[in-house]
C-alpha positions as CSV (number, residue, x, y, z in Angstrom):
1,M,-14.3,-14.4,30.6
2,S,-15.3,-17.4,28.6
3,P,-15.5,-20.9,30.2
4,I,-12.6,-22.1,28.1
5,R,-10.4,-19.2,29.0
6,E,-11.3,-19.6,32.7
7,E,-10.3,-23.2,32.7
8,T,-7.0,-22.4,30.8
9,S,-6.0,-19.8,33.4
10,K,-6.8,-22.2,36.2
11,F,-4.8,-24.9,34.5
12,F,-1.6,-22.9,34.2
13,S,-2.0,-21.2,37.6
14,E,-2.1,-24.6,39.3
15,G,1.1,-25.6,37.5
16,G,-0.5,-28.4,35.6
17,H,1.5,-30.6,33.1
18,L,0.6,-29.7,29.4
19,S,-0.6,-33.1,28.3
20,S,-4.4,-32.8,28.1
21,M,-6.9,-30.0,28.6
22,T,-10.6,-30.9,28.5
23,H,-13.8,-28.9,28.4
24,S,-17.3,-30.0,27.9
25,T,-17.2,-29.0,24.2
26,T,-13.4,-28.7,23.5
27,T,-10.5,-31.1,23.9
28,V,-6.9,-30.2,23.2
29,Q,-4.3,-32.9,23.4
30,T,-0.5,-32.8,22.8
31,T,2.1,-35.6,22.7
32,P,5.9,-35.3,23.0
33,E,6.3,-37.4,19.8
34,S,6.6,-35.7,16.5
35,Q,3.6,-36.6,14.2
36,P,4.0,-35.6,10.6
37,S,0.9,-34.0,9.0
38,T,-0.8,-35.8,6.1
39,P,0.2,-34.2,2.8
40,N,-2.6,-32.0,1.4
41,W,-2.4,-33.9,-1.9
42,M,-3.0,-37.3,-0.4
43,G,-6.7,-37.1,-0.9
44,E,-6.3,-36.2,-4.6
45,A,-4.0,-39.2,-5.0
46,A,-6.6,-41.5,-3.4
47,A,-9.3,-40.2,-5.7
48,F,-7.0,-40.6,-8.7
49,A,-6.0,-44.1,-7.7
50,Q,-9.7,-45.1,-7.4
51,S,-10.4,-43.7,-10.9
52,L,-7.4,-45.6,-12.4
53,T,-8.6,-48.8,-10.7
54,Q,-12.3,-48.5,-11.8
55,T,-11.4,-47.7,-15.4
56,G,-9.0,-50.7,-15.6
57,I,-5.9,-48.6,-16.5
58,L,-3.8,-50.0,-13.7
59,T,-4.6,-53.5,-14.8
60,A,-3.8,-52.6,-18.4
61,I,-0.4,-51.1,-17.5
62,T,0.5,-54.3,-15.6
63,Q,-0.5,-56.6,-18.4
64,R,0.4,-54.6,-21.5
65,V,3.5,-52.6,-20.7
66,R,6.5,-54.8,-20.2
67,F,10.0,-53.7,-19.2
68,A,12.5,-56.3,-18.2
69,R,16.1,-55.7,-17.2
70,A,18.8,-57.4,-15.2
71,R,18.5,-57.2,-11.5
72,M,15.0,-55.7,-11.5
73,G,14.7,-56.4,-7.8
74,T,11.5,-56.6,-5.9
75,Y,9.7,-53.9,-7.8
76,D,7.6,-54.0,-11.0
77,L,7.1,-51.3,-13.6
78,I,3.7,-50.4,-12.1
79,D,5.5,-49.5,-8.8
80,F,7.6,-46.8,-10.5
81,V,4.6,-45.6,-12.5
82,V,2.6,-45.1,-9.3
83,V,5.5,-43.0,-7.8
84,L,5.6,-40.8,-10.9
85,V,1.8,-40.4,-10.8
86,G,2.0,-39.3,-7.2
87,Y,4.8,-36.9,-7.9
88,A,2.9,-35.3,-10.7
89,L,-0.2,-34.9,-8.5
90,S,1.7,-33.6,-5.5
91,G,3.1,-30.5,-7.1
92,E,6.3,-30.8,-5.1
93,P,9.3,-29.0,-6.6
94,T,11.7,-31.9,-6.5
95,L,11.6,-35.7,-6.0
96,Q,13.5,-35.2,-2.8
97,A,10.8,-33.0,-1.4
98,F,8.2,-35.4,-2.6
99,Y,9.8,-38.4,-0.9
100,E,10.3,-36.5,2.4
101,R,6.6,-35.8,2.5
102,L,5.6,-39.3,1.3
103,V,7.8,-41.6,3.3
104,P,5.8,-41.4,6.6
105,F,2.7,-42.4,4.6
106,A,4.3,-44.8,2.1
107,D,2.3,-47.8,3.0
108,E,-1.0,-46.0,2.8
109,F,0.0,-44.3,-0.5
110,M,1.0,-47.6,-2.2
111,A,-2.1,-49.3,-0.9
112,F,-4.3,-46.8,-2.8
113,F,-2.9,-48.4,-6.0
114,G,-2.9,-52.0,-4.7
115,R,0.8,-52.1,-4.2
116,Q,2.8,-52.9,-1.1
117,R,6.3,-51.4,-1.2
118,L,7.5,-47.9,-2.1
119,P,10.6,-47.9,-4.3
120,S,13.5,-46.0,-2.9
121,R,14.8,-42.9,-4.6
122,S,17.9,-44.8,-5.7
123,A,15.8,-47.6,-7.2
124,L,13.7,-45.0,-9.0
125,S,16.8,-43.3,-10.4
126,R,18.2,-46.5,-11.7
127,F,14.9,-47.5,-13.3
128,L,14.5,-44.2,-15.1
129,A,18.1,-44.4,-16.4
130,A,17.5,-47.9,-17.8
131,L,14.0,-47.3,-19.2
132,D,13.9,-47.7,-23.0
133,Q,11.8,-45.7,-25.4
134,A,9.7,-48.7,-26.4
135,S,8.2,-48.9,-23.0
136,V,7.5,-45.2,-22.9
137,E,5.7,-45.4,-26.3
138,N,3.6,-48.3,-25.1
139,M,2.6,-46.3,-22.0
140,R,1.8,-43.2,-24.1
141,T,-0.3,-45.4,-26.6
142,L,-2.2,-46.9,-23.7
143,F,-3.2,-43.5,-22.2
144,Q,-4.1,-42.1,-25.7
145,Q,-6.4,-45.1,-26.3
146,D,-8.0,-44.5,-23.0
147,V,-8.7,-40.9,-23.8
148,Q,-10.2,-41.8,-27.1
149,A,-12.3,-44.7,-25.7
150,R,-14.1,-42.8,-23.0
151,T,-16.2,-39.7,-23.5
152,S,-15.6,-37.7,-20.4
153,F,-17.6,-34.8,-21.7
154,P,-21.0,-34.9,-23.4
155,D,-19.8,-32.2,-25.9
156,P,-16.2,-31.6,-27.0
157,G,-17.0,-27.9,-27.2
158,G,-15.9,-25.4,-29.8
159,I,-16.2,-21.8,-31.0
160,I,-18.2,-20.2,-33.7
161,D,-16.7,-17.6,-36.0
162,R,-18.3,-14.5,-37.4
163,C,-19.6,-16.5,-40.4
164,G,-21.4,-19.0,-38.2
165,Q,-18.8,-21.8,-38.8
166,S,-18.0,-24.1,-35.8
167,W,-14.4,-24.9,-35.0
168,L,-12.7,-27.1,-32.5
169,V,-9.4,-25.6,-31.3
170,A,-6.3,-27.4,-30.0
171,D,-3.1,-25.9,-28.7
172,V,0.2,-27.5,-29.8
173,D,2.7,-25.8,-27.6
174,G,6.4,-26.5,-27.7
175,T,8.2,-25.2,-24.5
176,R,11.8,-25.3,-23.4
177,K,13.1,-26.0,-19.9
178,V,16.6,-24.8,-19.2
179,A,18.8,-26.6,-16.7
180,R,21.8,-25.1,-14.9
181,Q,24.9,-27.1,-14.2
182,R,27.4,-26.4,-11.5
183,A,31.1,-26.0,-12.5
184,L,33.2,-29.1,-12.1
185,P,37.0,-29.2,-11.6
186,Q,38.9,-30.2,-14.7
187,A,42.4,-31.6,-14.5
188,E,44.5,-34.2,-16.2
189,S,44.5,-36.3,-13.0
190,L,40.7,-36.3,-12.8
191,P,38.4,-38.5,-14.9
192,A,36.1,-36.9,-17.4
193,A,33.0,-35.3,-15.9
194,R,29.8,-37.2,-16.2
195,R,26.5,-35.4,-15.7
196,R,23.1,-36.9,-15.2
197,F,21.5,-34.3,-17.4
198,D,23.5,-35.6,-20.4
199,Q,20.8,-38.3,-20.9
200,V,17.8,-35.9,-21.1
201,C,19.2,-32.5,-22.0
202,A,21.6,-31.0,-24.6
203,K,22.8,-27.7,-26.0
204,G,20.0,-25.7,-27.5
205,Y,18.3,-22.4,-27.8
206,Q,17.7,-20.9,-24.4
207,G,15.8,-17.7,-25.1
208,R,15.9,-15.4,-22.1
209,K,16.5,-18.2,-19.6
210,R,19.7,-18.8,-17.8
211,G,21.3,-22.2,-18.0
212,E,23.7,-24.5,-20.0
213,V,21.5,-27.3,-21.4
214,V,17.9,-27.4,-22.6
215,R,15.0,-29.9,-22.9
216,T,12.0,-29.4,-25.2
217,R,8.5,-30.6,-24.5
218,T,5.5,-30.5,-26.8
219,V,2.0,-30.7,-25.4
220,V,-1.3,-31.2,-27.2
221,L,-4.2,-29.6,-25.3
222,Q,-7.9,-29.6,-26.2
223,A,-8.6,-25.9,-25.6
224,H,-12.3,-26.3,-24.7
225,T,-12.3,-29.3,-22.3
226,H,-8.7,-28.8,-21.2
227,Q,-7.8,-32.4,-21.9
228,F,-4.2,-33.3,-22.5
229,L,-4.2,-35.4,-25.6
230,G,-0.5,-36.0,-25.9
231,T,2.9,-34.9,-24.7
232,F,6.3,-35.5,-26.3
233,G,9.8,-34.5,-25.2
234,G,13.3,-34.5,-26.4
235,S,16.8,-33.2,-25.5
236,G,18.1,-29.9,-26.7
237,N,15.8,-28.2,-29.3
238,G,14.1,-31.5,-29.8
239,D,12.5,-32.8,-33.0
240,Y,9.8,-30.1,-33.1
241,R,8.7,-31.0,-36.6
242,G,8.5,-34.7,-35.9
243,E,6.6,-34.0,-32.7
244,L,4.2,-31.8,-34.6
245,L,3.5,-34.6,-37.0
246,R,2.7,-36.9,-34.1
247,A,0.4,-34.2,-32.6
248,I,-1.4,-33.9,-36.0
249,Q,-2.1,-37.7,-35.9
250,V,-3.4,-37.5,-32.4
251,L,-5.8,-34.7,-33.3
252,L,-7.0,-36.6,-36.4
253,D,-7.7,-39.7,-34.3
254,Y,-9.5,-37.5,-31.7
255,G,-11.6,-35.9,-34.3
256,K,-12.8,-39.3,-35.5
257,Q,-13.6,-40.3,-32.0
258,V,-15.7,-37.2,-31.2
259,G,-17.2,-36.9,-34.7
260,V,-15.5,-33.6,-35.8
261,P,-14.2,-33.4,-39.4
262,A,-10.6,-32.6,-39.8
263,Q,-11.5,-29.4,-41.7
264,Q,-13.1,-28.1,-38.5
265,I,-10.2,-28.7,-36.2
266,V,-7.9,-25.7,-35.8
267,I,-4.3,-26.1,-34.5
268,R,-3.0,-23.0,-32.7
269,L,0.8,-22.8,-33.0
270,D,3.3,-20.4,-31.5
271,G,6.5,-18.9,-32.8
272,L,8.4,-22.2,-32.6
273,Y,6.6,-23.4,-35.7
274,G,6.7,-20.0,-37.5
275,N,8.2,-21.0,-40.8
276,A,6.9,-22.7,-43.9
277,A,7.9,-26.3,-43.3
278,P,5.7,-26.9,-40.2
279,L,2.8,-25.1,-41.8
280,C,3.1,-27.3,-44.8
281,D,2.7,-30.4,-42.6
282,V,-0.5,-29.0,-41.0
283,L,-2.1,-27.8,-44.2
284,T,-1.4,-31.1,-46.1
285,S,-3.1,-33.0,-43.3
286,G,-6.4,-31.2,-43.9
287,L,-6.4,-29.4,-40.5
288,A,-6.8,-25.7,-40.2
289,V,-4.1,-23.7,-38.5
290,V,-3.6,-20.4,-36.7
291,A,0.0,-19.5,-36.2
292,R,2.5,-16.8,-35.5
293,H,4.6,-16.6,-38.6
294,K,8.1,-15.2,-38.6
295,D,8.4,-14.8,-42.4
296,Y,7.5,-11.1,-42.4
297,H,8.2,-10.8,-46.2
298,L,4.7,-12.3,-46.6
299,L,3.4,-8.8,-45.7
300,D,5.1,-7.4,-48.8
301,V,2.7,-9.2,-51.1
302,A,0.6,-6.6,-53.0
303,E,-2.7,-8.2,-51.9
304,M,-1.6,-8.0,-48.3
305,Q,-0.5,-4.4,-48.6
306,A,-3.9,-3.5,-50.1
307,V,-5.8,-5.1,-47.2
308,L,-3.6,-3.5,-44.5
309,A,-4.0,-0.1,-46.1
310,A,-7.8,-0.3,-45.8
311,A,-9.9,-0.1,-42.7
312,P,-9.9,-3.1,-40.4
313,A,-12.8,-5.6,-40.6
314,A,-13.2,-5.6,-36.8
315,T,-11.7,-3.9,-33.7
316,C,-12.0,-5.4,-30.2
317,T,-10.8,-4.1,-26.8
318,H,-10.0,-6.4,-23.9
319,P,-12.2,-5.4,-20.9
320,E,-9.4,-5.7,-18.3
321,S,-6.2,-4.8,-20.0
322,Q,-7.8,-2.3,-22.5
323,M,-5.6,-3.7,-25.2
324,T,-7.0,-3.0,-28.6
325,R,-6.7,-5.5,-31.5
326,T,-7.6,-5.0,-35.1
327,L,-8.7,-7.8,-37.5
328,F,-8.0,-7.7,-41.2
329,D,-9.8,-10.1,-43.5
330,C,-7.4,-11.1,-46.3
331,P,-8.5,-13.3,-49.2
332,A,-6.6,-16.4,-50.1
333,V,-3.2,-15.4,-51.6
334,R,-1.0,-17.6,-53.7
335,F,2.4,-17.5,-52.3
336,P,5.2,-19.1,-54.4
337,L,6.2,-21.7,-51.9
338,R,5.3,-25.3,-52.5
339,G,2.0,-24.1,-54.1
340,L,0.4,-23.5,-50.7
341,W,-2.3,-21.0,-49.9
342,Y,-1.8,-18.5,-47.1
343,A,-4.8,-16.5,-45.8
């Protein structure tokens, strides 16, 4: 029997009180008070706060982003930004779960960012309800300028095609989040129902998801360094074409910052942008595009049919899924729609 096990058996056989058990190399202590454990994301929050402080982003937010409203209370805009940053880093499913884990360590968490008081959940809710779009745009502009001002990677990366041409790929992905709403009683004696989701969600295309209202979010991701260059959101189906135009401008500015010509930047789009109008916006900007198009009548063009009838230019098989894909090289085809070239 090991020394620790011998001492444990002796401890319980003598009817000792379980408050402390000591060995020459091991000490186990318990207390009757409940001590919450430190959240596993607290260390990441501390490191992120240190980075924001050293780069001057916290100071820039305090000085450049202004939002004033009646009865602002004892909190500043930076206090709410800090809470949202922590919520994003924590990975908690809801704000309620985040606050339950954070409240025992609220003073330490706010001290990471040089703040003193943690805003309550109700104060955060009122702040988000009153926040105007101008302040959101100022915040987004500040972060985009920071991304373009600092070179976090020595090389932006890229891919080389079969012809030896180098390309920088960026994903512009529009996703939808469906929210479910509980049924509310409706009667003449009751006031009209007011839902919190009405400010951020609206009726829209739900796809295969279950729910009543939808919110759309567009994300711009640099595919090689995995940098988020921009994010835009809207209620319902959103302004997907307007958000695409904003994403194009972000990529043009990023290309100038890293020294990549616009002709060598490829935007990868999914089915949300699979018609002619969004593709026109990309092609007229000078950027290249790879998209899933839903106008299948393009395949009826004689030049396309001739290419599809011939042997594929290349065939590749995924090593894990064993899925086989074939590549057909089609020359530039004039399609009678706004004089654009589809390839």
